[in-house]
N, CA and C atoms as an extended XYZ file, in Angstrom:
570
Properties=species:S:1:pos:R:3:atomname:S:1:resname:S:1:resid:I:1 pbc="F F F"
N       119.633      -29.082      173.236 N   UNK     1
C       120.622      -29.297      172.220 CA  UNK     1
C       121.679      -28.221      172.303 C   UNK     1
N       122.790      -28.653      171.982 N   UNK     2
C       123.943      -27.769      172.015 CA  UNK     2
C       124.321      -27.381      170.600 C   UNK     2
N       124.462      -26.080      170.346 N   UNK     3
C       124.912      -25.664      169.020 CA  UNK     3
C       126.420      -25.625      169.008 C   UNK     3
N       127.019      -26.027      167.873 N   UNK     4
C       128.480      -26.010      167.811 CA  UNK     4
C       128.992      -24.584      167.854 C   UNK     4
N       130.048      -24.407      168.577 N   UNK     5
C       130.666      -23.087      168.693 CA  UNK     5
C       131.667      -22.952      167.550 C   UNK     5
N       131.547      -21.856      166.800 N   UNK     6
C       132.482      -21.687      165.682 CA  UNK     6
C       133.898      -21.519      166.197 C   UNK     6
N       134.803      -22.046      165.445 N   UNK     7
C       136.207      -21.942      165.784 CA  UNK     7
C       136.713      -20.611      165.242 C   UNK     7
N       136.975      -19.666      166.130 N   UNK     8
C       137.393      -18.317      165.761 CA  UNK     8
C       138.694      -18.338      164.976 C   UNK     8
N       139.604      -19.155      165.378 N   UNK     9
C       140.894      -19.203      164.690 CA  UNK     9
C       140.732      -19.680      163.249 C   UNK     9
N       139.840      -20.641      163.020 N   UNK    10
C       139.595      -21.141      161.665 CA  UNK    10
C       138.970      -20.038      160.815 C   UNK    10
N       138.000      -19.324      161.366 N   UNK    11
C       137.352      -18.231      160.636 CA  UNK    11
C       138.346      -17.139      160.283 C   UNK    11
N       139.209      -16.785      161.210 N   UNK    12
C       140.219      -15.749      160.961 CA  UNK    12
C       141.177      -16.219      159.868 C   UNK    12
N       141.595      -17.474      159.951 N   UNK    13
C       142.510      -18.022      158.952 CA  UNK    13
C       141.856      -18.029      157.563 C   UNK    13
N       140.579      -18.479      157.508 N   UNK    14
C       139.852      -18.498      156.237 CA  UNK    14
C       139.735      -17.088      155.645 C   UNK    14
N       139.431      -16.118      156.479 N   UNK    15
C       139.309      -14.732      156.009 CA  UNK    15
C       140.649      -14.215      155.490 C   UNK    15
N       141.725      -14.542      156.195 N   UNK    16
C       143.052      -14.101      155.756 CA  UNK    16
C       143.419      -14.726      154.417 C   UNK    16
N       143.101      -16.016      154.217 N   UNK    17
C       143.368      -16.663      152.938 CA  UNK    17
C       142.556      -16.009      151.820 C   UNK    17
N       141.282      -15.728      152.098 N   UNK    18
C       140.427      -15.074      151.108 CA  UNK    18
C       140.987      -13.703      150.744 C   UNK    18
N       141.305      -12.892      151.751 N   UNK    19
C       141.864      -11.563      151.515 CA  UNK    19
C       143.154      -11.640      150.703 C   UNK    19
N       144.008      -12.586      151.034 N   UNK    20
C       145.273      -12.755      150.330 CA  UNK    20
C       145.027      -13.119      148.862 C   UNK    20
N       144.072      -13.997      148.628 N   UNK    21
C       143.737      -14.403      147.262 CA  UNK    21
C       143.207      -13.218      146.454 C   UNK    21
N       142.312      -12.451      147.047 N   UNK    22
C       141.769      -11.267      146.381 CA  UNK    22
C       142.886      -10.279      146.084 C   UNK    22
N       143.754      -10.047      147.047 N   UNK    23
C       144.857       -9.094      146.860 CA  UNK    23
C       145.819       -9.540      145.764 C   UNK    23
N       145.961      -10.858      145.539 N   UNK    24
C       146.847      -11.353      144.486 CA  UNK    24
C       146.189      -11.290      143.119 C   UNK    24
N       144.905      -11.640      143.005 N   UNK    25
C       144.258      -11.768      141.695 CA  UNK    25
C       143.534      -10.506      141.221 C   UNK    25
N       143.014       -9.696      142.104 N   UNK    26
C       142.250       -8.525      141.691 CA  UNK    26
C       143.062       -7.555      140.837 C   UNK    26
N       144.289       -7.212      141.201 N   UNK    27
C       145.048       -6.303      140.335 CA  UNK    27
C       145.239       -6.856      138.926 C   UNK    27
N       145.431       -8.166      138.797 N   UNK    28
C       145.588       -8.767      137.472 CA  UNK    28
C       144.292       -8.667      136.672 C   UNK    28
N       143.171       -8.913      137.309 N   UNK    29
C       141.873       -8.803      136.647 CA  UNK    29
C       141.646       -7.373      136.180 C   UNK    29
N       141.949       -6.416      137.034 N   UNK    30
C       141.776       -5.000      136.670 CA  UNK    30
C       142.679       -4.644      135.501 C   UNK    30
N       143.928       -5.130      135.508 N   UNK    31
C       144.850       -4.863      134.405 CA  UNK    31
C       144.306       -5.416      133.088 C   UNK    31
N       143.776       -6.624      133.091 N   UNK    32
C       143.237       -7.241      131.880 CA  UNK    32
C       142.035       -6.447      131.372 C   UNK    32
N       141.106       -6.103      132.255 N   UNK    33
C       139.919       -5.339      131.862 CA  UNK    33
C       140.333       -3.970      131.310 C   UNK    33
N       141.268       -3.307      131.957 N   UNK    34
C       141.740       -2.000      131.487 CA  UNK    34
C       142.411       -2.135      130.121 C   UNK    34
N       143.189       -3.179      129.931 N   UNK    35
C       143.842       -3.400      128.641 CA  UNK    35
C       142.835       -3.615      127.524 C   UNK    35
N       141.809       -4.406      127.790 N   UNK    36
C       140.755       -4.639      126.797 CA  UNK    36
C       140.034       -3.334      126.471 C   UNK    36
N       139.759       -2.523      127.489 N   UNK    37
C       139.072       -1.244      127.278 CA  UNK    37
C       139.928       -0.305      126.430 C   UNK    37
N       141.210       -0.228      126.718 N   UNK    38
C       142.109        0.634      125.931 CA  UNK    38
C       142.167        0.150      124.483 C   UNK    38
N       142.282       -1.163      124.282 N   UNK    39
C       142.323       -1.720      122.941 CA  UNK    39
C       141.032       -1.389      122.178 C   UNK    39
N       139.891       -1.563      122.830 N   UNK    40
C       138.600       -1.264      122.190 CA  UNK    40
C       138.517        0.210      121.816 C   UNK    40
N       138.974        1.084      122.694 N   UNK    41
C       138.958        2.525      122.406 CA  UNK    41
C       139.841        2.846      121.207 C   UNK    41
N       141.006        2.214      121.115 N   UNK    42
C       141.901        2.439      119.974 CA  UNK    42
C       141.275        1.962      118.668 C   UNK    42
N       140.638        0.805      118.694 N   UNK    43
C       139.984        0.282      117.495 CA  UNK    43
C       138.860        1.215      117.055 C   UNK    43
N       138.019        1.646      118.001 N   UNK    44
C       136.915        2.549      117.652 CA  UNK    44
C       137.441        3.870      117.113 C   UNK    44
N       138.503        4.393      117.675 N   UNK    45
C       139.096        5.642      117.187 CA  UNK    45
C       139.634        5.470      115.780 C   UNK    45
N       140.292        4.349      115.516 N   UNK    46
C       140.835        4.103      114.178 CA  UNK    46
C       139.716        4.002      113.146 C   UNK    46
N       138.629        3.319      113.497 N   UNK    47
C       137.491        3.205      112.583 CA  UNK    47
C       136.885        4.577      112.327 C   UNK    47
N       136.662        5.353      113.359 N   UNK    48
C       136.077        6.691      113.195 CA  UNK    48
C       136.984        7.584      112.359 C   UNK    48
N       138.271        7.520      112.579 N   UNK    49
C       139.216        8.333      111.828 CA  UNK    49
C       139.224        7.939      110.364 C   UNK    49
N       139.204        6.641      110.079 N   UNK    50
C       139.220        6.210      108.677 CA  UNK    50
C       137.931        6.611      107.974 C   UNK    50
N       136.812        6.540      108.667 N   UNK    51
C       135.546        6.933      108.051 CA  UNK    51
C       135.483        8.432      107.832 C   UNK    51
N       135.985        9.221      108.750 N   UNK    52
C       135.906       10.669      108.590 CA  UNK    52
C       136.871       11.158      107.526 C   UNK    52
N       137.971       10.446      107.286 N   UNK    53
C       138.915       10.895      106.270 CA  UNK    53
C       138.494       10.454      104.875 C   UNK    53
N       137.607        9.456      104.777 N   UNK    54
C       137.164        8.995      103.467 CA  UNK    54
C       136.351       10.071      102.752 C   UNK    54
N       135.435       10.701      103.446 N   UNK    55
C       134.607       11.741      102.846 CA  UNK    55
C       133.855       12.468      103.938 C   UNK    55
N       133.314       13.618      103.552 N   UNK    56
C       132.506       14.359      104.510 CA  UNK    56
C       131.116       14.579      103.941 C   UNK    56
N       130.604       13.585      103.226 N   UNK    57
C       129.275       13.655      102.648 CA  UNK    57
C       128.327       12.801      103.469 C   UNK    57
N       127.223       13.389      103.865 N   UNK    58
C       126.191       12.669      104.596 CA  UNK    58
C       125.054       12.405      103.621 C   UNK    58
N       124.598       11.186      103.551 N   UNK    59
C       123.508       10.847      102.649 CA  UNK    59
C       122.216       10.779      103.436 C   UNK    59
N       121.262       11.572      103.012 N   UNK    60
C       119.931       11.569      103.609 CA  UNK    60
C       118.961       11.201      102.500 C   UNK    60
N       118.301       10.079      102.610 N   UNK    61
C       117.298        9.677      101.640 CA  UNK    61
C       115.956        9.828      102.314 C   UNK    61
N       115.061       10.540      101.653 N   UNK    62
C       113.806       10.844      102.325 CA  UNK    62
C       112.609       10.316      101.561 C   UNK    62
N       111.533       10.170      102.274 N   UNK    63
C       110.248        9.849      101.685 CA  UNK    63
C       110.115        8.402      101.256 C   UNK    63
N       109.000        8.098      100.667 N   UNK    64
C       108.711        6.758      100.179 CA  UNK    64
C       108.950        6.708       98.690 C   UNK    64
N       109.354        5.563       98.194 N   UNK    65
C       109.585        5.410       96.760 CA  UNK    65
C       108.253        5.520       96.033 C   UNK    65
N       108.259        6.267       94.920 N   UNK    66
C       107.052        6.375       94.112 CA  UNK    66
C       107.179        5.388       92.960 C   UNK    66
N       106.093        4.738       92.583 N   UNK    67
C       106.185        3.770       91.503 CA  UNK    67
C       106.536        4.459       90.187 C   UNK    67
N       107.341        3.788       89.369 N   UNK    68
C       107.681        4.322       88.052 CA  UNK    68
C       107.034        3.434       87.007 C   UNK    68
N       106.911        3.988       85.798 N   UNK    69
C       106.214        3.234       84.772 CA  UNK    69
C       107.103        2.221       84.078 C   UNK    69
N       108.438        2.403       84.152 N   UNK    70
C       109.300        1.420       83.511 CA  UNK    70
C       110.658        1.373       84.186 C   UNK    70
N       111.357        0.277       83.961 N   UNK    71
C       112.688        0.114       84.540 CA  UNK    71
C       113.670        1.074       83.904 C   UNK    71
N       113.465        1.442       82.613 N   UNK    72
C       114.394        2.355       81.948 CA  UNK    72
C       114.344        3.739       82.579 C   UNK    72
N       113.176        4.159       83.073 N   UNK    73
C       113.084        5.455       83.756 CA  UNK    73
C       113.915        5.449       85.031 C   UNK    73
N       113.894        4.321       85.759 N   UNK    74
C       114.654        4.217       87.001 CA  UNK    74
C       116.138        4.327       86.707 C   UNK    74
N       116.627        3.564       85.696 N   UNK    75
C       118.058        3.601       85.413 CA  UNK    75
C       118.473        4.948       84.850 C   UNK    75
N       117.657        5.583       84.042 N   UNK    76
C       118.001        6.905       83.505 CA  UNK    76
C       118.049        7.929       84.619 C   UNK    76
N       117.097        7.872       85.571 N   UNK    77
C       117.069        8.832       86.677 CA  UNK    77
C       118.237        8.669       87.614 C   UNK    77
N       118.657        7.427       87.856 N   UNK    78
C       119.728        7.203       88.816 CA  UNK    78
C       121.091        7.562       88.241 C   UNK    78
N       121.222        7.631       86.909 N   UNK    79
C       122.497        7.962       86.285 CA  UNK    79
C       122.683        9.461       86.096 C   UNK    79
N       121.660       10.257       86.321 N   UNK    80
C       121.775       11.700       86.141 CA  UNK    80
C       122.762       12.269       87.147 C   UNK    80
N       123.553       13.234       86.682 N   UNK    81
C       124.514       13.878       87.584 CA  UNK    81
C       123.757       14.639       88.664 C   UNK    81
N       124.214       14.528       89.912 N   UNK    82
C       123.500       15.230       90.988 CA  UNK    82
C       123.645       16.747       90.853 C   UNK    82
N       122.580       17.437       91.187 N   UNK    83
C       122.615       18.893       91.211 CA  UNK    83
C       123.325       19.313       92.495 C   UNK    83
N       124.102       20.382       92.413 N   UNK    84
C       124.825       20.863       93.590 CA  UNK    84
C       124.422       22.301       93.894 C   UNK    84
N       124.221       22.569       95.161 N   UNK    85
C       123.865       23.901       95.634 CA  UNK    85
C       124.849       24.287       96.733 C   UNK    85
N       125.433       25.473       96.616 N   UNK    86
C       126.345       25.969       97.653 CA  UNK    86
C       125.637       27.046       98.467 C   UNK    86
N       125.844       27.011       99.785 N   UNK    87
C       125.241       28.003      100.653 CA  UNK    87
C       126.052       28.132      101.923 C   UNK    87
N       125.725       29.131      102.727 N   UNK    88
C       126.420       29.375      103.989 CA  UNK    88
C       125.422       29.516      105.120 C   UNK    88
N       125.907       29.258      106.328 N   UNK    89
C       125.182       29.596      107.544 CA  UNK    89
C       125.959       30.758      108.151 C   UNK    89
N       125.261       31.859      108.389 N   UNK    90
C       125.922       33.052      108.920 CA  UNK    90
C       125.232       33.463      110.229 C   UNK    90
N       125.993       33.444      111.335 N   UNK    91
C       125.396       33.829      112.614 CA  UNK    91
C       125.220       35.350      112.700 C   UNK    91
N       124.056       35.752      113.172 N   UNK    92
C       123.739       37.174      113.367 CA  UNK    92
C       124.145       38.008      112.159 C   UNK    92
N       123.787       37.514      110.959 N   UNK    93
C       124.230       38.166      109.730 CA  UNK    93
C       123.176       38.941      108.976 C   UNK    93
N       121.906       38.790      109.327 N   UNK    94
C       120.844       39.475      108.578 CA  UNK    94
C       119.903       40.172      109.557 C   UNK    94
N       119.644       41.442      109.268 N   UNK    95
C       118.729       42.229      110.103 CA  UNK    95
C       117.297       41.868      109.720 C   UNK    95
N       116.496       41.558      110.720 N   UNK    96
C       115.101       41.215      110.499 CA  UNK    96
C       114.203       42.428      110.664 C   UNK    96
N       112.910       42.254      110.457 N   UNK    97
C       111.965       43.362      110.591 CA  UNK    97
C       111.897       43.923      112.013 C   UNK    97
N       112.419       43.154      112.979 N   UNK    98
C       112.432       43.621      114.362 CA  UNK    98
C       113.661       44.484      114.665 C   UNK    98
N       114.525       44.691      113.641 N   UNK    99
C       115.713       45.520      113.818 CA  UNK    99
C       116.897       44.792      114.431 C   UNK    99
N       116.746       43.504      114.765 N   UNK   100
C       117.836       42.715      115.359 CA  UNK   100
C       118.521       41.875      114.287 C   UNK   100
N       119.806       41.554      114.533 N   UNK   101
C       120.545       40.675      113.629 CA  UNK   101
C       120.224       39.224      113.975 C   UNK   101
N       119.983       38.422      112.924 N   UNK   102
C       119.576       37.036      113.106 CA  UNK   102
C       120.485       36.082      112.341 C   UNK   102
N       120.565       34.828      112.843 N   UNK   103
C       121.246       33.755      112.127 CA  UNK   103
C       120.453       33.470      110.857 C   UNK   103
N       121.181       33.047      109.786 N   UNK   104
C       120.448       32.686      108.578 CA  UNK   104
C       121.279       31.818      107.644 C   UNK   104
N       120.568       31.084      106.791 N   UNK   105
C       121.155       30.359      105.671 CA  UNK   105
C       121.077       31.301      104.473 C   UNK   105
N       122.128       31.331      103.652 N   UNK   106
C       122.109       32.216      102.482 CA  UNK   106
C       121.157       31.710      101.406 C   UNK   106
N       120.753       30.470      101.472 N   UNK   107
C       119.751       29.908      100.555 CA  UNK   107
C       118.835       29.025      101.391 C   UNK   107
N       117.523       29.244      101.253 N   UNK   108
C       116.565       28.465      102.054 CA  UNK   108
C       115.536       27.721      101.201 C   UNK   108
N       115.598       27.902       99.878 N   UNK   109
C       114.692       27.207       98.954 CA  UNK   109
C       115.526       26.241       98.122 C   UNK   109
N       115.178       24.950       98.177 N   UNK   110
C       115.911       23.937       97.432 CA  UNK   110
C       114.956       23.211       96.507 C   UNK   110
N       115.303       23.151       95.218 N   UNK   111
C       114.511       22.418       94.234 CA  UNK   111
C       115.268       21.167       93.837 C   UNK   111
N       114.552       20.058       93.755 N   UNK   112
C       115.163       18.775       93.424 CA  UNK   112
C       114.192       17.967       92.581 C   UNK   112
N       114.738       17.117       91.739 N   UNK   113
C       113.914       16.183       90.969 CA  UNK   113
C       113.693       14.949       91.845 C   UNK   113
N       112.490       14.422       91.827 N   UNK   114
C       112.162       13.241       92.624 CA  UNK   114
C       113.119       12.104       92.269 C   UNK   114
N       113.722       11.509       93.293 N   UNK   115
C       114.614       10.377       93.105 CA  UNK   115
C       116.039       10.730       92.732 C   UNK   115
N       116.336       12.006       92.475 N   UNK   116
C       117.695       12.405       92.111 CA  UNK   116
C       118.400       13.048       93.298 C   UNK   116
N       119.718       12.928       93.309 N   UNK   117
C       120.510       13.489       94.397 CA  UNK   117
C       120.584       15.004       94.284 C   UNK   117
N       120.489       15.649       95.431 N   UNK   118
C       120.763       17.077       95.557 CA  UNK   118
C       121.906       17.196       96.546 C   UNK   118
N       123.028       17.751       96.093 N   UNK   119
C       124.179       17.945       96.969 CA  UNK   119
C       124.128       19.344       97.543 C   UNK   119
N       124.178       19.444       98.853 N   UNK   120
C       124.211       20.736       99.529 CA  UNK   120
C       125.619       20.934      100.070 C   UNK   120
N       126.365       21.845       99.473 N   UNK   121
C       127.702       22.175       99.973 CA  UNK   121
C       127.504       23.366      100.906 C   UNK   121
N       127.618       23.103      102.214 N   UNK   122
C       127.278       24.111      103.213 CA  UNK   122
C       128.527       24.551      103.957 C   UNK   122
N       128.744       25.859      103.966 N   UNK   123
C       129.823       26.465      104.752 CA  UNK   123
C       129.183       27.058      106.000 C   UNK   123
N       129.262       26.324      107.095 N   UNK   124
C       128.701       26.793      108.358 CA  UNK   124
C       129.763       27.648      109.039 C   UNK   124
N       129.617       28.971      108.954 N   UNK   125
C       130.599       29.888      109.530 CA  UNK   125
C       130.365       30.120      111.017 C   UNK   125
N       129.336       29.507      111.564 N   UNK   126
C       129.051       29.613      112.988 CA  UNK   126
C       129.927       28.618      113.746 C   UNK   126
N       130.106       28.844      115.034 N   UNK   127
C       130.883       27.919      115.863 CA  UNK   127
C       130.073       26.692      116.265 C   UNK   127
N       128.755       26.799      116.201 N   UNK   128
C       127.891       25.691      116.607 CA  UNK   128
C       127.225       25.026      115.431 C   UNK   128
N       126.573       23.903      115.717 N   UNK   129
C       125.845       23.150      114.708 CA  UNK   129
C       124.490       23.797      114.433 C   UNK   129
N       123.964       23.538      113.248 N   UNK   130
C       122.612       23.920      112.859 CA  UNK   130
C       122.005       22.687      112.197 C   UNK   130
N       120.792       22.789      111.707 N   UNK   131
C       120.209       21.637      111.017 CA  UNK   131
C       119.325       22.081      109.872 C   UNK   131
N       119.073       21.137      108.997 N   UNK   132
C       118.021       21.241      107.986 CA  UNK   132
C       117.161       20.019      108.247 C   UNK   132
N       115.990       20.245      108.823 N   UNK   133
C       115.134       19.154      109.281 CA  UNK   133
C       113.744       19.277      108.676 C   UNK   133
N       113.309       18.215      108.019 N   UNK   134
C       111.965       18.147      107.456 CA  UNK   134
C       111.391       16.768      107.796 C   UNK   134
N       110.709       16.660      108.940 N   UNK   135
C       110.183       15.351      109.357 CA  UNK   135
C       109.241       14.731      108.332 C   UNK   135
N       108.541       15.554      107.598 N   UNK   136
C       107.563       15.087      106.618 CA  UNK   136
C       108.191       14.154      105.578 C   UNK   136
N       109.458       14.418      105.218 N   UNK   137
C       110.129       13.594      104.212 CA  UNK   137
C       111.381       12.913      104.763 C   UNK   137
N       111.541       12.929      106.079 N   UNK   138
C       112.628       12.196      106.712 CA  UNK   138
C       114.000       12.826      106.592 C   UNK   138
N       114.075       14.126      106.346 N   UNK   139
C       115.368       14.801      106.248 CA  UNK   139
C       115.748       15.347      107.621 C   UNK   139
N       116.962       15.014      108.061 N   UNK   140
C       117.475       15.527      109.328 CA  UNK   140
C       118.996       15.644      109.210 C   UNK   140
N       119.443       16.742      108.623 N   UNK   141
C       120.870       16.987      108.417 CA  UNK   141
C       121.378       17.823      109.578 C   UNK   141
N       122.426       17.357      110.228 N   UNK   142
C       123.102       18.142      111.260 CA  UNK   142
C       124.275       18.822      110.553 C   UNK   142
N       124.223       20.137      110.471 N   UNK   143
C       125.227       20.925      109.744 CA  UNK   143
C       126.339       21.298      110.717 C   UNK   143
N       127.472       20.658      110.540 N   UNK   144
C       128.633       20.894      111.400 CA  UNK   144
C       129.327       22.195      110.995 C   UNK   144
N       130.063       22.822      111.928 N   UNK   145
C       130.865       23.995      111.568 CA  UNK   145
C       131.888       23.612      110.495 C   UNK   145
N       132.183       24.545      109.607 N   UNK   146
C       133.113       24.287      108.507 CA  UNK   146
C       132.365       23.993      107.226 C   UNK   146
N       133.109       23.556      106.222 N   UNK   147
C       132.527       23.268      104.910 CA  UNK   147
C       132.352       21.759      104.772 C   UNK   147
N       131.103       21.354      104.533 N   UNK   148
C       130.785       19.933      104.365 CA  UNK   148
C       129.749       19.798      103.262 C   UNK   148
N       129.700       18.618      102.652 N   UNK   149
C       128.711       18.346      101.618 CA  UNK   149
C       127.728       17.307      102.145 C   UNK   149
N       126.458       17.608      101.969 N   UNK   150
C       125.382       16.720      102.407 CA  UNK   150
C       124.554       16.351      101.175 C   UNK   150
N       123.932       15.195      101.200 N   UNK   151
C       123.182       14.704      100.055 CA  UNK   151
C       121.750       14.406      100.467 C   UNK   151
N       120.819       14.869       99.652 N   UNK   152
C       119.396       14.608       99.894 CA  UNK   152
C       118.823       13.927       98.659 C   UNK   152
N       117.998       12.922       98.859 N   UNK   153
C       117.213       12.321       97.789 CA  UNK   153
C       115.767       12.301       98.279 C   UNK   153
N       114.898       13.002       97.586 N   UNK   154
C       113.476       13.049       97.947 CA  UNK   154
C       112.738       12.131       96.991 C   UNK   154
N       111.905       11.247       97.517 N   UNK   155
C       111.255       10.224       96.696 CA  UNK   155
C       109.766       10.470       96.471 C   UNK   155
N       109.315       11.676       96.757 N   UNK   156
C       107.911       11.998       96.491 CA  UNK   156
C       107.790       13.458       96.100 C   UNK   156
N       106.816       13.732       95.250 N   UNK   157
C       106.606       15.109       94.795 CA  UNK   157
C       105.958       15.929       95.894 C   UNK   157
N       106.292       17.223       95.897 N   UNK   158
C       105.643       18.132       96.829 CA  UNK   158
C       106.565       19.238       97.286 C   UNK   158
N       105.993       20.138       98.071 N   UNK   159
C       106.739       21.248       98.673 CA  UNK   159
C       106.745       21.001      100.176 C   UNK   159
N       107.941       20.843      100.718 N   UNK   160
C       108.077       20.422      102.105 CA  UNK   160
C       108.851       21.462      102.913 C   UNK   160
N       108.294       21.819      104.038 N   UNK   161
C       108.918       22.795      104.928 CA  UNK   161
C       110.093       22.159      105.659 C   UNK   161
N       111.167       22.932      105.822 N   UNK   162
C       112.277       22.489      106.666 CA  UNK   162
C       112.598       23.617      107.643 C   UNK   162
N       113.287       23.274      108.734 N   UNK   163
C       113.640       24.255      109.759 CA  UNK   163
C       114.856       23.772      110.514 C   UNK   163
N       115.467       24.654      111.269 N   UNK   164
C       116.598       24.316      112.125 CA  UNK   164
C       116.037       23.899      113.483 C   UNK   164
N       116.383       22.686      113.930 N   UNK   165
C       115.890       22.206      115.222 CA  UNK   165
C       116.853       22.474      116.366 C   UNK   165
N       118.068       22.898      116.031 N   UNK   166
C       119.062       23.155      117.074 CA  UNK   166
C       118.879       24.598      117.533 C   UNK   166
N       118.609       24.808      118.812 N   UNK   167
C       118.350       26.173      119.289 CA  UNK   167
C       119.463       27.140      118.875 C   UNK   167
N       119.046       28.197      118.192 N   UNK   168
C       119.988       29.209      117.729 CA  UNK   168
C       119.294       30.570      117.779 C   UNK   168
N       120.011       31.593      117.337 N   UNK   169
C       119.460       32.947      117.346 CA  UNK   169
C       119.018       33.327      118.759 C   UNK   169
N       119.855       32.986      119.733 N   UNK   170
C       119.493       33.149      121.142 CA  UNK   170
C       119.301       34.613      121.541 C   UNK   170
N       119.932       35.544      120.826 N   UNK   171
C       119.753       36.962      121.157 CA  UNK   171
C       118.344       37.453      120.851 C   UNK   171
N       117.608       36.665      120.049 N   UNK   172
C       116.248       37.065      119.673 CA  UNK   172
C       115.243       35.952      119.975 C   UNK   172
N       115.541       35.128      120.966 N   UNK   173
C       114.638       34.047      121.390 CA  UNK   173
C       114.272       33.091      120.254 C   UNK   173
N       115.242       32.787      119.373 N   UNK   174
C       114.994       31.827      118.300 CA  UNK   174
C       114.127       32.335      117.175 C   UNK   174
N       114.045       33.639      117.010 N   UNK   175
C       113.186       34.242      115.991 CA  UNK   175
C       113.456       33.657      114.603 C   UNK   175
N       114.736       33.521      114.236 N   UNK   176
C       115.081       33.086      112.876 CA  UNK   176
C       114.632       31.649      112.594 C   UNK   176
N       114.486       30.839      113.624 N   UNK   177
C       114.050       29.460      113.435 CA  UNK   177
C       112.577       29.381      113.027 C   UNK   177
N       111.859       30.454      113.238 N   UNK   178
C       110.424       30.475      112.956 CA  UNK   178
C       110.079       31.205      111.667 C   UNK   178
N       111.094       31.766      110.973 N   UNK   179
C       110.803       32.594      109.804 CA  UNK   179
C       111.542       32.116      108.553 C   UNK   179
N       110.765       31.931      107.472 N   UNK   180
C       111.315       31.518      106.180 CA  UNK   180
C       112.301       32.589      105.719 C   UNK   180
N       113.411       32.122      105.155 N   UNK   181
C       114.445       33.034      104.667 CA  UNK   181
C       115.555       33.242      105.682 C   UNK   181
N       115.402       32.687      106.857 N   UNK   182
C       116.438       32.777      107.898 CA  UNK   182
C       116.914       31.349      108.204 C   UNK   182
N       116.325       30.701      109.187 N   UNK   183
C       116.696       29.327      109.536 CA  UNK   183
C       115.510       28.390      109.226 C   UNK   183
N       114.806       28.701      108.183 N   UNK   184
C       113.609       27.954      107.786 CA  UNK   184
C       113.412       28.150      106.295 C   UNK   184
N       112.885       27.126      105.611 N   UNK   185
C       112.650       27.262      104.168 CA  UNK   185
C       111.852       26.093      103.624 C   UNK   185
N       112.067       25.811      102.320 N   UNK   186
C       111.298       24.764      101.644 CA  UNK   186
C       112.182       23.907      100.742 C   UNK   186
N       111.838       22.630      100.669 N   UNK   187
C       112.424       21.710       99.712 CA  UNK   187
C       111.288       21.344       98.764 C   UNK   187
N       111.455       21.663       97.491 N   UNK   188
C       110.409       21.373       96.501 CA  UNK   188
C       110.899       20.289       95.571 C   UNK   188
N       110.180       19.171       95.549 N   UNK   189
C       110.542       18.044       94.687 CA  UNK   189
C       109.526       17.927       93.559 C   UNK   189
N       110.037       17.877       92.318 N   UNK   190
C       109.146       17.762       91.149 CA  UNK   190
C       109.546       16.609       90.258 C   UNK   190
């Protein structure tokens, strides 16, 4: 049997037509995709900008809801004005027992009523982020540099440890993250 011999001229012509088609349409496809990407980026930026300008309060609701004895207790508790606490994060601002300066929060003990808002107005004077993290009650606040207000609602009674999870106090191998009164403390809900 004889196999048909491909026509080289036909193959070359077909390849040239294909290449020509790709060269005509590919730039248009790339332009459309790039335009859609730019539009999407602009929309996302506008949404982020509008949300950040509305407020700088982060709401953290923690724990499980505890049963109440009546509906009037729920409505009375939710209408109470939130307690506000002001504090600062100061890098290398407090000398520890080891003689070194450590990062610290100016307040590390927070008291809150179960189910009521606690507003933390935090002035982070450090250039980097810190946190107030208590996995036990679901609190994970990322404290940005500058002055911001964060909100915590604890839904169960108890004394809960919190700590900074973002590596800090690097001059002392994170010493302050391990010691109450520096980058560690307690949230007590009653």
